[in-house]
Chimera marker file (.cmm) of the C-alpha trace (Angstrom):
<marker_set name="trace">
<marker id="1" x="-44.427" y="13.252" z="11.755" r="1" g="1" b="0" radius="0.5"/>
<marker id="2" x="-43.623" y="9.511" z="11.213" r="1" g="1" b="0" radius="0.5"/>
<marker id="3" x="-41.998" y="10.899" z="7.989" r="1" g="1" b="0" radius="0.5"/>
<marker id="4" x="-39.799" y="13.193" z="9.752" r="1" g="1" b="0" radius="0.5"/>
<marker id="5" x="-38.924" y="10.354" z="12.813" r="1" g="1" b="0" radius="0.5"/>
<marker id="6" x="-38.179" y="7.908" z="9.669" r="1" g="1" b="0" radius="0.5"/>
<marker id="7" x="-35.633" y="10.647" z="8.577" r="1" g="1" b="0" radius="0.5"/>
<marker id="8" x="-33.795" y="11.058" z="11.918" r="1" g="1" b="0" radius="0.5"/>
<marker id="9" x="-33.674" y="7.180" z="12.667" r="1" g="1" b="0" radius="0.5"/>
<marker id="10" x="-32.321" y="6.945" z="9.267" r="1" g="1" b="0" radius="0.5"/>
<marker id="11" x="-29.581" y="9.750" z="9.557" r="1" g="1" b="0" radius="0.5"/>
<marker id="12" x="-28.853" y="8.116" z="13.260" r="1" g="1" b="0" radius="0.5"/>
<marker id="13" x="-28.481" y="4.848" z="12.040" r="1" g="1" b="0" radius="0.5"/>
<marker id="14" x="-25.956" y="6.479" z="8.871" r="1" g="1" b="0" radius="0.5"/>
<marker id="15" x="-24.190" y="8.244" z="11.310" r="1" g="1" b="0" radius="0.5"/>
<marker id="16" x="-23.244" y="4.857" z="13.324" r="1" g="1" b="0" radius="0.5"/>
<marker id="17" x="-22.199" y="2.822" z="10.434" r="1" g="1" b="0" radius="0.5"/>
<marker id="18" x="-20.082" y="5.479" z="9.508" r="1" g="1" b="0" radius="0.5"/>
<marker id="19" x="-18.497" y="5.446" z="12.761" r="1" g="1" b="0" radius="0.5"/>
<marker id="20" x="-18.065" y="1.690" z="13.535" r="1" g="1" b="0" radius="0.5"/>
<marker id="21" x="-17.466" y="0.776" z="9.265" r="1" g="1" b="0" radius="0.5"/>
<marker id="22" x="-15.409" y="3.759" z="8.461" r="1" g="1" b="0" radius="0.5"/>
<marker id="23" x="-12.309" y="3.253" z="7.051" r="1" g="1" b="0" radius="0.5"/>
<marker id="24" x="-11.314" y="7.073" z="7.961" r="1" g="1" b="0" radius="0.5"/>
<marker id="25" x="-8.895" y="9.188" z="6.010" r="1" g="1" b="0" radius="0.5"/>
<marker id="26" x="-6.207" y="7.485" z="3.826" r="1" g="1" b="0" radius="0.5"/>
<marker id="27" x="-3.167" y="8.699" z="2.571" r="1" g="1" b="0" radius="0.5"/>
<marker id="28" x="-4.672" y="8.701" z="-1.355" r="1" g="1" b="0" radius="0.5"/>
<marker id="29" x="-7.711" y="10.475" z="0.107" r="1" g="1" b="0" radius="0.5"/>
<marker id="30" x="-5.807" y="13.179" z="1.429" r="1" g="1" b="0" radius="0.5"/>
<marker id="31" x="-3.527" y="13.548" z="-1.534" r="1" g="1" b="0" radius="0.5"/>
<marker id="32" x="-6.303" y="14.927" z="-3.597" r="1" g="1" b="0" radius="0.5"/>
<marker id="33" x="-7.553" y="14.200" z="-6.692" r="1" g="1" b="0" radius="0.5"/>
<marker id="34" x="-5.133" y="16.746" z="-8.486" r="1" g="1" b="0" radius="0.5"/>
<marker id="35" x="-1.826" y="14.299" z="-8.384" r="1" g="1" b="0" radius="0.5"/>
<marker id="36" x="-2.850" y="10.910" z="-9.791" r="1" g="1" b="0" radius="0.5"/>
<marker id="37" x="1.111" y="9.791" z="-9.759" r="1" g="1" b="0" radius="0.5"/>
<marker id="38" x="1.042" y="10.336" z="-5.750" r="1" g="1" b="0" radius="0.5"/>
<marker id="39" x="-2.521" y="8.545" z="-5.407" r="1" g="1" b="0" radius="0.5"/>
<marker id="40" x="-0.936" y="5.786" z="-7.271" r="1" g="1" b="0" radius="0.5"/>
<marker id="41" x="2.016" y="5.270" z="-5.373" r="1" g="1" b="0" radius="0.5"/>
<marker id="42" x="-0.078" y="5.743" z="-1.745" r="1" g="1" b="0" radius="0.5"/>
<marker id="43" x="-2.465" y="2.852" z="-3.259" r="1" g="1" b="0" radius="0.5"/>
<marker id="44" x="0.643" y="0.309" z="-3.959" r="1" g="1" b="0" radius="0.5"/>
<marker id="45" x="1.059" y="0.735" z="0.025" r="1" g="1" b="0" radius="0.5"/>
<marker id="46" x="-1.788" y="-0.891" z="0.339" r="1" g="1" b="0" radius="0.5"/>
<marker id="47" x="-3.376" y="-4.636" z="0.592" r="1" g="1" b="0" radius="0.5"/>
<marker id="48" x="-6.656" y="-6.521" z="1.052" r="1" g="1" b="0" radius="0.5"/>
<marker id="49" x="-6.087" y="-9.269" z="3.442" r="1" g="1" b="0" radius="0.5"/>
<marker id="50" x="-9.053" y="-12.006" z="4.320" r="1" g="1" b="0" radius="0.5"/>
<marker id="51" x="-9.114" y="-14.894" z="6.851" r="1" g="1" b="0" radius="0.5"/>
<marker id="52" x="-12.453" y="-16.497" z="7.859" r="1" g="1" b="0" radius="0.5"/>
<marker id="53" x="-14.663" y="-13.827" z="8.496" r="1" g="1" b="0" radius="0.5"/>
<marker id="54" x="-12.069" y="-10.942" z="8.989" r="1" g="1" b="0" radius="0.5"/>
<marker id="55" x="-11.482" y="-8.441" z="5.922" r="1" g="1" b="0" radius="0.5"/>
<marker id="56" x="-8.872" y="-6.034" z="6.684" r="1" g="1" b="0" radius="0.5"/>
<marker id="57" x="-7.364" y="-2.987" z="4.395" r="1" g="1" b="0" radius="0.5"/>
<marker id="58" x="-3.858" y="-2.976" z="5.512" r="1" g="1" b="0" radius="0.5"/>
<marker id="59" x="-0.404" y="-1.133" z="5.162" r="1" g="1" b="0" radius="0.5"/>
<marker id="60" x="2.220" y="-2.529" z="3.641" r="1" g="1" b="0" radius="0.5"/>
<marker id="61" x="5.731" y="-1.899" z="5.727" r="1" g="1" b="0" radius="0.5"/>
<marker id="62" x="8.931" y="-3.151" z="4.226" r="1" g="1" b="0" radius="0.5"/>
<marker id="63" x="11.412" y="-1.177" z="5.288" r="1" g="1" b="0" radius="0.5"/>
<marker id="64" x="13.281" y="-1.391" z="8.169" r="1" g="1" b="0" radius="0.5"/>
<marker id="65" x="12.554" y="2.265" z="9.461" r="1" g="1" b="0" radius="0.5"/>
<marker id="66" x="8.992" y="1.774" z="8.943" r="1" g="1" b="0" radius="0.5"/>
<marker id="67" x="8.879" y="-1.532" z="10.464" r="1" g="1" b="0" radius="0.5"/>
<marker id="68" x="10.230" y="-0.111" z="14.057" r="1" g="1" b="0" radius="0.5"/>
<marker id="69" x="8.083" y="2.439" z="14.155" r="1" g="1" b="0" radius="0.5"/>
<marker id="70" x="5.019" y="0.460" z="12.914" r="1" g="1" b="0" radius="0.5"/>
<marker id="71" x="1.707" y="1.844" z="14.508" r="1" g="1" b="0" radius="0.5"/>
<marker id="72" x="3.598" y="4.051" z="17.498" r="1" g="1" b="0" radius="0.5"/>
<marker id="73" x="2.217" y="7.030" z="18.633" r="1" g="1" b="0" radius="0.5"/>
<marker id="74" x="-1.123" y="6.837" z="16.892" r="1" g="1" b="0" radius="0.5"/>
<marker id="75" x="-4.318" y="7.622" z="18.935" r="1" g="1" b="0" radius="0.5"/>
<marker id="76" x="-6.423" y="4.579" z="17.129" r="1" g="1" b="0" radius="0.5"/>
<marker id="77" x="-6.510" y="2.210" z="14.306" r="1" g="1" b="0" radius="0.5"/>
<marker id="78" x="-9.956" y="2.157" z="11.723" r="1" g="1" b="0" radius="0.5"/>
<marker id="79" x="-12.010" y="-0.970" z="12.858" r="1" g="1" b="0" radius="0.5"/>
<marker id="80" x="-11.289" y="-2.187" z="8.997" r="1" g="1" b="0" radius="0.5"/>
<marker id="81" x="-7.876" y="-1.262" z="8.810" r="1" g="1" b="0" radius="0.5"/>
<marker id="82" x="-4.125" y="-2.572" z="10.102" r="1" g="1" b="0" radius="0.5"/>
<marker id="83" x="-0.860" y="-2.833" z="9.334" r="1" g="1" b="0" radius="0.5"/>
<marker id="84" x="1.109" y="-5.931" z="7.089" r="1" g="1" b="0" radius="0.5"/>
<marker id="85" x="5.021" y="-6.074" z="8.142" r="1" g="1" b="0" radius="0.5"/>
<marker id="86" x="6.594" y="-8.186" z="5.487" r="1" g="1" b="0" radius="0.5"/>
<marker id="87" x="10.069" y="-9.268" z="5.670" r="1" g="1" b="0" radius="0.5"/>
<marker id="88" x="12.595" y="-10.798" z="3.031" r="1" g="1" b="0" radius="0.5"/>
<marker id="89" x="12.916" y="-14.322" z="4.338" r="1" g="1" b="0" radius="0.5"/>
<marker id="90" x="10.989" y="-15.995" z="7.178" r="1" g="1" b="0" radius="0.5"/>
<marker id="91" x="12.244" y="-15.592" z="10.731" r="1" g="1" b="0" radius="0.5"/>
<marker id="92" x="11.278" y="-15.177" z="14.737" r="1" g="1" b="0" radius="0.5"/>
<marker id="93" x="10.428" y="-11.685" z="14.258" r="1" g="1" b="0" radius="0.5"/>
<marker id="94" x="9.892" y="-9.997" z="17.468" r="1" g="1" b="0" radius="0.5"/>
<marker id="95" x="7.492" y="-6.939" z="18.097" r="1" g="1" b="0" radius="0.5"/>
<marker id="96" x="7.268" y="-4.316" z="20.985" r="1" g="1" b="0" radius="0.5"/>
<marker id="97" x="4.563" y="-1.899" z="21.716" r="1" g="1" b="0" radius="0.5"/>
<marker id="98" x="7.172" y="1.160" z="22.187" r="1" g="1" b="0" radius="0.5"/>
<marker id="99" x="4.803" y="4.351" z="22.003" r="1" g="1" b="0" radius="0.5"/>
<marker id="100" x="1.730" y="2.652" z="21.637" r="1" g="1" b="0" radius="0.5"/>
<marker id="101" x="-1.314" y="4.281" z="22.697" r="1" g="1" b="0" radius="0.5"/>
<marker id="102" x="-3.779" y="1.298" z="22.273" r="1" g="1" b="0" radius="0.5"/>
<marker id="103" x="-3.850" y="-2.561" z="22.327" r="1" g="1" b="0" radius="0.5"/>
<marker id="104" x="-3.618" y="-4.766" z="19.078" r="1" g="1" b="0" radius="0.5"/>
<marker id="105" x="-3.569" y="-8.256" z="18.231" r="1" g="1" b="0" radius="0.5"/>
<marker id="106" x="-0.035" y="-9.474" z="16.257" r="1" g="1" b="0" radius="0.5"/>
<marker id="107" x="-0.865" y="-12.167" z="13.889" r="1" g="1" b="0" radius="0.5"/>
<marker id="108" x="2.601" y="-13.945" z="12.227" r="1" g="1" b="0" radius="0.5"/>
<marker id="109" x="1.560" y="-15.507" z="8.802" r="1" g="1" b="0" radius="0.5"/>
<marker id="110" x="4.149" y="-18.246" z="7.106" r="1" g="1" b="0" radius="0.5"/>
<marker id="111" x="5.461" y="-17.777" z="3.546" r="1" g="1" b="0" radius="0.5"/>
<marker id="112" x="2.617" y="-20.089" z="2.693" r="1" g="1" b="0" radius="0.5"/>
<marker id="113" x="-0.020" y="-17.471" z="4.335" r="1" g="1" b="0" radius="0.5"/>
<marker id="114" x="-1.413" y="-19.521" z="6.818" r="1" g="1" b="0" radius="0.5"/>
<marker id="115" x="-1.604" y="-18.459" z="10.387" r="1" g="1" b="0" radius="0.5"/>
<marker id="116" x="1.202" y="-19.796" z="12.617" r="1" g="1" b="0" radius="0.5"/>
<marker id="117" x="0.701" y="-17.796" z="15.931" r="1" g="1" b="0" radius="0.5"/>
<marker id="118" x="-1.588" y="-15.221" z="17.190" r="1" g="1" b="0" radius="0.5"/>
<marker id="119" x="-0.570" y="-12.769" z="20.041" r="1" g="1" b="0" radius="0.5"/>
<marker id="120" x="-3.967" y="-11.682" z="21.028" r="1" g="1" b="0" radius="0.5"/>
<marker id="121" x="-4.937" y="-7.785" z="23.407" r="1" g="1" b="0" radius="0.5"/>
<marker id="122" x="-1.376" y="-7.091" z="23.378" r="1" g="1" b="0" radius="0.5"/>
<marker id="123" x="-1.504" y="-3.663" z="25.578" r="1" g="1" b="0" radius="0.5"/>
<marker id="124" x="0.595" y="-0.654" z="24.934" r="1" g="1" b="0" radius="0.5"/>
<marker id="125" x="3.802" y="-0.049" z="27.288" r="1" g="1" b="0" radius="0.5"/>
<marker id="126" x="4.334" y="3.118" z="28.635" r="1" g="1" b="0" radius="0.5"/>
<marker id="127" x="7.615" y="5.142" z="27.497" r="1" g="1" b="0" radius="0.5"/>
<marker id="128" x="10.256" y="2.915" z="29.188" r="1" g="1" b="0" radius="0.5"/>
<marker id="129" x="13.899" y="2.307" z="28.057" r="1" g="1" b="0" radius="0.5"/>
<marker id="130" x="13.811" y="-0.048" z="24.843" r="1" g="1" b="0" radius="0.5"/>
<marker id="131" x="15.505" y="-3.091" z="26.798" r="1" g="1" b="0" radius="0.5"/>
<marker id="132" x="12.954" y="-3.305" z="28.960" r="1" g="1" b="0" radius="0.5"/>
<marker id="133" x="9.816" y="-3.573" z="26.629" r="1" g="1" b="0" radius="0.5"/>
<marker id="134" x="8.030" y="-6.654" z="26.446" r="1" g="1" b="0" radius="0.5"/>
<marker id="135" x="8.844" y="-8.282" z="23.016" r="1" g="1" b="0" radius="0.5"/>
<marker id="136" x="6.675" y="-10.597" z="21.796" r="1" g="1" b="0" radius="0.5"/>
<marker id="137" x="7.674" y="-13.475" z="19.069" r="1" g="1" b="0" radius="0.5"/>
<marker id="138" x="6.116" y="-16.228" z="17.505" r="1" g="1" b="0" radius="0.5"/>
<marker id="139" x="6.319" y="-19.646" z="18.561" r="1" g="1" b="0" radius="0.5"/>
<marker id="140" x="7.838" y="-20.748" z="14.896" r="1" g="1" b="0" radius="0.5"/>
<marker id="141" x="9.266" y="-18.549" z="11.993" r="1" g="1" b="0" radius="0.5"/>
<marker id="142" x="6.873" y="-16.218" z="9.812" r="1" g="1" b="0" radius="0.5"/>
<marker id="143" x="7.694" y="-14.155" z="6.688" r="1" g="1" b="0" radius="0.5"/>
<marker id="144" x="4.357" y="-11.991" z="7.432" r="1" g="1" b="0" radius="0.5"/>
<marker id="145" x="3.143" y="-9.823" z="10.524" r="1" g="1" b="0" radius="0.5"/>
<marker id="146" x="-0.356" y="-8.434" z="11.063" r="1" g="1" b="0" radius="0.5"/>
<marker id="147" x="-1.139" y="-6.008" z="13.365" r="1" g="1" b="0" radius="0.5"/>
<marker id="148" x="-4.919" y="-5.473" z="13.696" r="1" g="1" b="0" radius="0.5"/>
<marker id="149" x="-7.239" y="-3.922" z="16.425" r="1" g="1" b="0" radius="0.5"/>
<marker id="150" x="-7.380" y="-5.768" z="19.498" r="1" g="1" b="0" radius="0.5"/>
<marker id="151" x="-10.326" y="-8.534" z="19.700" r="1" g="1" b="0" radius="0.5"/>
<marker id="152" x="-10.642" y="-8.828" z="16.160" r="1" g="1" b="0" radius="0.5"/>
<marker id="153" x="-8.827" y="-12.137" z="16.204" r="1" g="1" b="0" radius="0.5"/>
<marker id="154" x="-10.911" y="-13.638" z="18.592" r="1" g="1" b="0" radius="0.5"/>
<marker id="155" x="-14.574" y="-11.562" z="16.802" r="1" g="1" b="0" radius="0.5"/>
<marker id="156" x="-13.491" y="-13.568" z="13.326" r="1" g="1" b="0" radius="0.5"/>
<marker id="157" x="-12.570" y="-16.621" z="15.334" r="1" g="1" b="0" radius="0.5"/>
<marker id="158" x="-8.875" y="-16.861" z="13.762" r="1" g="1" b="0" radius="0.5"/>
<marker id="159" x="-6.862" y="-19.593" z="14.798" r="1" g="1" b="0" radius="0.5"/>
<marker id="160" x="-3.097" y="-21.182" z="13.982" r="1" g="1" b="0" radius="0.5"/>
<marker id="161" x="-3.584" y="-22.915" z="10.672" r="1" g="1" b="0" radius="0.5"/>
<marker id="162" x="-5.925" y="-20.519" z="8.977" r="1" g="1" b="0" radius="0.5"/>
<marker id="163" x="-5.529" y="-19.481" z="5.511" r="1" g="1" b="0" radius="0.5"/>
<marker id="164" x="-5.072" y="-15.700" z="5.147" r="1" g="1" b="0" radius="0.5"/>
<marker id="165" x="-5.867" y="-14.401" z="1.352" r="1" g="1" b="0" radius="0.5"/>
<marker id="166" x="-3.801" y="-11.556" z="0.357" r="1" g="1" b="0" radius="0.5"/>
<marker id="167" x="-1.316" y="-10.520" z="-2.668" r="1" g="1" b="0" radius="0.5"/>
<marker id="168" x="1.379" y="-8.051" z="-2.610" r="1" g="1" b="0" radius="0.5"/>
<link id1="1" id2="2" r="1" g="1" b="0" radius="0.2"/>
<link id1="2" id2="3" r="1" g="1" b="0" radius="0.2"/>
<link id1="3" id2="4" r="1" g="1" b="0" radius="0.2"/>
<link id1="4" id2="5" r="1" g="1" b="0" radius="0.2"/>
<link id1="5" id2="6" r="1" g="1" b="0" radius="0.2"/>
<link id1="6" id2="7" r="1" g="1" b="0" radius="0.2"/>
<link id1="7" id2="8" r="1" g="1" b="0" radius="0.2"/>
<link id1="8" id2="9" r="1" g="1" b="0" radius="0.2"/>
<link id1="9" id2="10" r="1" g="1" b="0" radius="0.2"/>
<link id1="10" id2="11" r="1" g="1" b="0" radius="0.2"/>
<link id1="11" id2="12" r="1" g="1" b="0" radius="0.2"/>
<link id1="12" id2="13" r="1" g="1" b="0" radius="0.2"/>
<link id1="13" id2="14" r="1" g="1" b="0" radius="0.2"/>
<link id1="14" id2="15" r="1" g="1" b="0" radius="0.2"/>
<link id1="15" id2="16" r="1" g="1" b="0" radius="0.2"/>
<link id1="16" id2="17" r="1" g="1" b="0" radius="0.2"/>
<link id1="17" id2="18" r="1" g="1" b="0" radius="0.2"/>
<link id1="18" id2="19" r="1" g="1" b="0" radius="0.2"/>
<link id1="19" id2="20" r="1" g="1" b="0" radius="0.2"/>
<link id1="20" id2="21" r="1" g="1" b="0" radius="0.2"/>
<link id1="21" id2="22" r="1" g="1" b="0" radius="0.2"/>
<link id1="22" id2="23" r="1" g="1" b="0" radius="0.2"/>
<link id1="23" id2="24" r="1" g="1" b="0" radius="0.2"/>
<link id1="24" id2="25" r="1" g="1" b="0" radius="0.2"/>
<link id1="25" id2="26" r="1" g="1" b="0" radius="0.2"/>
<link id1="26" id2="27" r="1" g="1" b="0" radius="0.2"/>
<link id1="27" id2="28" r="1" g="1" b="0" radius="0.2"/>
<link id1="28" id2="29" r="1" g="1" b="0" radius="0.2"/>
<link id1="29" id2="30" r="1" g="1" b="0" radius="0.2"/>
<link id1="30" id2="31" r="1" g="1" b="0" radius="0.2"/>
<link id1="31" id2="32" r="1" g="1" b="0" radius="0.2"/>
<link id1="32" id2="33" r="1" g="1" b="0" radius="0.2"/>
<link id1="33" id2="34" r="1" g="1" b="0" radius="0.2"/>
<link id1="34" id2="35" r="1" g="1" b="0" radius="0.2"/>
<link id1="35" id2="36" r="1" g="1" b="0" radius="0.2"/>
<link id1="36" id2="37" r="1" g="1" b="0" radius="0.2"/>
<link id1="37" id2="38" r="1" g="1" b="0" radius="0.2"/>
<link id1="38" id2="39" r="1" g="1" b="0" radius="0.2"/>
<link id1="39" id2="40" r="1" g="1" b="0" radius="0.2"/>
<link id1="40" id2="41" r="1" g="1" b="0" radius="0.2"/>
<link id1="41" id2="42" r="1" g="1" b="0" radius="0.2"/>
<link id1="42" id2="43" r="1" g="1" b="0" radius="0.2"/>
<link id1="43" id2="44" r="1" g="1" b="0" radius="0.2"/>
<link id1="44" id2="45" r="1" g="1" b="0" radius="0.2"/>
<link id1="45" id2="46" r="1" g="1" b="0" radius="0.2"/>
<link id1="46" id2="47" r="1" g="1" b="0" radius="0.2"/>
<link id1="47" id2="48" r="1" g="1" b="0" radius="0.2"/>
<link id1="48" id2="49" r="1" g="1" b="0" radius="0.2"/>
<link id1="49" id2="50" r="1" g="1" b="0" radius="0.2"/>
<link id1="50" id2="51" r="1" g="1" b="0" radius="0.2"/>
<link id1="51" id2="52" r="1" g="1" b="0" radius="0.2"/>
<link id1="52" id2="53" r="1" g="1" b="0" radius="0.2"/>
<link id1="53" id2="54" r="1" g="1" b="0" radius="0.2"/>
<link id1="54" id2="55" r="1" g="1" b="0" radius="0.2"/>
<link id1="55" id2="56" r="1" g="1" b="0" radius="0.2"/>
<link id1="56" id2="57" r="1" g="1" b="0" radius="0.2"/>
<link id1="57" id2="58" r="1" g="1" b="0" radius="0.2"/>
<link id1="58" id2="59" r="1" g="1" b="0" radius="0.2"/>
<link id1="59" id2="60" r="1" g="1" b="0" radius="0.2"/>
<link id1="60" id2="61" r="1" g="1" b="0" radius="0.2"/>
<link id1="61" id2="62" r="1" g="1" b="0" radius="0.2"/>
<link id1="62" id2="63" r="1" g="1" b="0" radius="0.2"/>
<link id1="63" id2="64" r="1" g="1" b="0" radius="0.2"/>
<link id1="64" id2="65" r="1" g="1" b="0" radius="0.2"/>
<link id1="65" id2="66" r="1" g="1" b="0" radius="0.2"/>
<link id1="66" id2="67" r="1" g="1" b="0" radius="0.2"/>
<link id1="67" id2="68" r="1" g="1" b="0" radius="0.2"/>
<link id1="68" id2="69" r="1" g="1" b="0" radius="0.2"/>
<link id1="69" id2="70" r="1" g="1" b="0" radius="0.2"/>
<link id1="70" id2="71" r="1" g="1" b="0" radius="0.2"/>
<link id1="71" id2="72" r="1" g="1" b="0" radius="0.2"/>
<link id1="72" id2="73" r="1" g="1" b="0" radius="0.2"/>
<link id1="73" id2="74" r="1" g="1" b="0" radius="0.2"/>
<link id1="74" id2="75" r="1" g="1" b="0" radius="0.2"/>
<link id1="75" id2="76" r="1" g="1" b="0" radius="0.2"/>
<link id1="76" id2="77" r="1" g="1" b="0" radius="0.2"/>
<link id1="77" id2="78" r="1" g="1" b="0" radius="0.2"/>
<link id1="78" id2="79" r="1" g="1" b="0" radius="0.2"/>
<link id1="79" id2="80" r="1" g="1" b="0" radius="0.2"/>
<link id1="80" id2="81" r="1" g="1" b="0" radius="0.2"/>
<link id1="81" id2="82" r="1" g="1" b="0" radius="0.2"/>
<link id1="82" id2="83" r="1" g="1" b="0" radius="0.2"/>
<link id1="83" id2="84" r="1" g="1" b="0" radius="0.2"/>
<link id1="84" id2="85" r="1" g="1" b="0" radius="0.2"/>
<link id1="85" id2="86" r="1" g="1" b="0" radius="0.2"/>
<link id1="86" id2="87" r="1" g="1" b="0" radius="0.2"/>
<link id1="87" id2="88" r="1" g="1" b="0" radius="0.2"/>
<link id1="88" id2="89" r="1" g="1" b="0" radius="0.2"/>
<link id1="89" id2="90" r="1" g="1" b="0" radius="0.2"/>
<link id1="90" id2="91" r="1" g="1" b="0" radius="0.2"/>
<link id1="91" id2="92" r="1" g="1" b="0" radius="0.2"/>
<link id1="92" id2="93" r="1" g="1" b="0" radius="0.2"/>
<link id1="93" id2="94" r="1" g="1" b="0" radius="0.2"/>
<link id1="94" id2="95" r="1" g="1" b="0" radius="0.2"/>
<link id1="95" id2="96" r="1" g="1" b="0" radius="0.2"/>
<link id1="96" id2="97" r="1" g="1" b="0" radius="0.2"/>
<link id1="97" id2="98" r="1" g="1" b="0" radius="0.2"/>
<link id1="98" id2="99" r="1" g="1" b="0" radius="0.2"/>
<link id1="99" id2="100" r="1" g="1" b="0" radius="0.2"/>
<link id1="100" id2="101" r="1" g="1" b="0" radius="0.2"/>
<link id1="101" id2="102" r="1" g="1" b="0" radius="0.2"/>
<link id1="102" id2="103" r="1" g="1" b="0" radius="0.2"/>
<link id1="103" id2="104" r="1" g="1" b="0" radius="0.2"/>
<link id1="104" id2="105" r="1" g="1" b="0" radius="0.2"/>
<link id1="105" id2="106" r="1" g="1" b="0" radius="0.2"/>
<link id1="106" id2="107" r="1" g="1" b="0" radius="0.2"/>
<link id1="107" id2="108" r="1" g="1" b="0" radius="0.2"/>
<link id1="108" id2="109" r="1" g="1" b="0" radius="0.2"/>
<link id1="109" id2="110" r="1" g="1" b="0" radius="0.2"/>
<link id1="110" id2="111" r="1" g="1" b="0" radius="0.2"/>
<link id1="111" id2="112" r="1" g="1" b="0" radius="0.2"/>
<link id1="112" id2="113" r="1" g="1" b="0" radius="0.2"/>
<link id1="113" id2="114" r="1" g="1" b="0" radius="0.2"/>
<link id1="114" id2="115" r="1" g="1" b="0" radius="0.2"/>
<link id1="115" id2="116" r="1" g="1" b="0" radius="0.2"/>
<link id1="116" id2="117" r="1" g="1" b="0" radius="0.2"/>
<link id1="117" id2="118" r="1" g="1" b="0" radius="0.2"/>
<link id1="118" id2="119" r="1" g="1" b="0" radius="0.2"/>
<link id1="119" id2="120" r="1" g="1" b="0" radius="0.2"/>
<link id1="120" id2="121" r="1" g="1" b="0" radius="0.2"/>
<link id1="121" id2="122" r="1" g="1" b="0" radius="0.2"/>
<link id1="122" id2="123" r="1" g="1" b="0" radius="0.2"/>
<link id1="123" id2="124" r="1" g="1" b="0" radius="0.2"/>
<link id1="124" id2="125" r="1" g="1" b="0" radius="0.2"/>
<link id1="125" id2="126" r="1" g="1" b="0" radius="0.2"/>
<link id1="126" id2="127" r="1" g="1" b="0" radius="0.2"/>
<link id1="127" id2="128" r="1" g="1" b="0" radius="0.2"/>
<link id1="128" id2="129" r="1" g="1" b="0" radius="0.2"/>
<link id1="129" id2="130" r="1" g="1" b="0" radius="0.2"/>
<link id1="130" id2="131" r="1" g="1" b="0" radius="0.2"/>
<link id1="131" id2="132" r="1" g="1" b="0" radius="0.2"/>
<link id1="132" id2="133" r="1" g="1" b="0" radius="0.2"/>
<link id1="133" id2="134" r="1" g="1" b="0" radius="0.2"/>
<link id1="134" id2="135" r="1" g="1" b="0" radius="0.2"/>
<link id1="135" id2="136" r="1" g="1" b="0" radius="0.2"/>
<link id1="136" id2="137" r="1" g="1" b="0" radius="0.2"/>
<link id1="137" id2="138" r="1" g="1" b="0" radius="0.2"/>
<link id1="138" id2="139" r="1" g="1" b="0" radius="0.2"/>
<link id1="139" id2="140" r="1" g="1" b="0" radius="0.2"/>
<link id1="140" id2="141" r="1" g="1" b="0" radius="0.2"/>
<link id1="141" id2="142" r="1" g="1" b="0" radius="0.2"/>
<link id1="142" id2="143" r="1" g="1" b="0" radius="0.2"/>
<link id1="143" id2="144" r="1" g="1" b="0" radius="0.2"/>
<link id1="144" id2="145" r="1" g="1" b="0" radius="0.2"/>
<link id1="145" id2="146" r="1" g="1" b="0" radius="0.2"/>
<link id1="146" id2="147" r="1" g="1" b="0" radius="0.2"/>
<link id1="147" id2="148" r="1" g="1" b="0" radius="0.2"/>
<link id1="148" id2="149" r="1" g="1" b="0" radius="0.2"/>
<link id1="149" id2="150" r="1" g="1" b="0" radius="0.2"/>
<link id1="150" id2="151" r="1" g="1" b="0" radius="0.2"/>
<link id1="151" id2="152" r="1" g="1" b="0" radius="0.2"/>
<link id1="152" id2="153" r="1" g="1" b="0" radius="0.2"/>
<link id1="153" id2="154" r="1" g="1" b="0" radius="0.2"/>
<link id1="154" id2="155" r="1" g="1" b="0" radius="0.2"/>
<link id1="155" id2="156" r="1" g="1" b="0" radius="0.2"/>
<link id1="156" id2="157" r="1" g="1" b="0" radius="0.2"/>
<link id1="157" id2="158" r="1" g="1" b="0" radius="0.2"/>
<link id1="158" id2="159" r="1" g="1" b="0" radius="0.2"/>
<link id1="159" id2="160" r="1" g="1" b="0" radius="0.2"/>
<link id1="160" id2="161" r="1" g="1" b="0" radius="0.2"/>
<link id1="161" id2="162" r="1" g="1" b="0" radius="0.2"/>
<link id1="162" id2="163" r="1" g="1" b="0" radius="0.2"/>
<link id1="163" id2="164" r="1" g="1" b="0" radius="0.2"/>
<link id1="164" id2="165" r="1" g="1" b="0" radius="0.2"/>
<link id1="165" id2="166" r="1" g="1" b="0" radius="0.2"/>
<link id1="166" id2="167" r="1" g="1" b="0" radius="0.2"/>
<link id1="167" id2="168" r="1" g="1" b="0" radius="0.2"/>
</marker_set>
């Protein structure tokens, strides 16, 4: 009887851990083992970022069309994932919440890989005309912008000036 209860509790804890910490499906995992070239290409578009206790696997976005689309139309973002926008030069890069379905934190990072601004708990906006959408911009220029689930910057005590470790 105690053994059965221990098994049930163990399975329950495993399911909870997978729901909380699971990474979901990645492009590479959906390709399957038969196509190694595509799998390597998909993995090149990912980068691991760390800042204080935050650890994120981010999809790297560099093309203008990809940057415009961002996380729009997705139903959710796994807790340990994000999107890193990479620009050719530093600027006051603005972001909107067009076609977003969930709130995010937007973190601007300079060329030295330090956080220069954070927009916290940015809510999704209804499908309005583009010119009516709120555009979130940093106070100073940034070269990278990281989008993560709302609340993670507060949960990990991220602040302006914190170093972000990643290698492209």
